N, C-alpha and C positions, 0 to 999 in steps of 0.2 A: 539705775539712774543715779548720777552724782550731781549734787547741787550744793549751794551754800545756804546757810541759815540767813534768812532775810532780817533786816533791822526790825520789821514789824512782826516777827515770829511770836507766837503766843503759846503759853502752857495751859491757860484757862480759856476754854472756848465754849460757845453755845452748842447744845446738842444739835446734831445734823450738819456740823461743819465737815468739810472735806479738807483734810490736812495732809501735808507731806512731812513725814518724820525723817529728817536728814540723817540722824545717827543710825537709823535702821534701814534707810533707803527703801521706805515703803509708805503706803497710804495708811492714815489713821482716820477711821470713820466713827467718831464718838457719838453714841446714841443716847447716853444717859450717864449717871454718876459712875465714876471709876473707883477702884479701891483707895486711891489717894485723894479723892475729892473731899473738899472741906465744906462745901455748900451743895447746892442743887446742880450746878454746872459741871460738866466733865472737866477733869484736870488730867492732862496728859503727862506721861512720865518725864518728858523734857519739852522745851519749846519746839514748836513745829511751824512750818510755813502754811498759812491758811490759803487754800486755793479756791474755795467756793462753799456751796451748801447743797445738801441732799434735797431733791425735789420730792416732797411727800413726807410721810411720818417716819422719822429716823428710828423710832422705837421698833419698827419692823425688823431691824437688824438684830434684835434680841434673840430671834429664833435661829440665827446663823450659827452653824457648828463647824468645827475643824473639818476641812476637806470639802465643805460646801462651795459651790461655784456661785459667785455673784457677778453680774454684768454691770459695767459702768459705761455711761454714754456722756460725752462732753457736748454741751449745748451752748 
């Protein structure tokens, strides 16, 4: 998917945000601190378009490993 970075794109987002990483053309689902976080909130590698929020506890994503399948549903 190709899209442009929105004017309201953010790099610092609350845990559980559903974001689109324009540079990598993929979803970002931050559930907690990242390696570049400076505080408690996730800091993404670059600004992303924020699309919505995860319904439920985003920390459940901590158990996802490479190759795992996760299903997303738009409501």
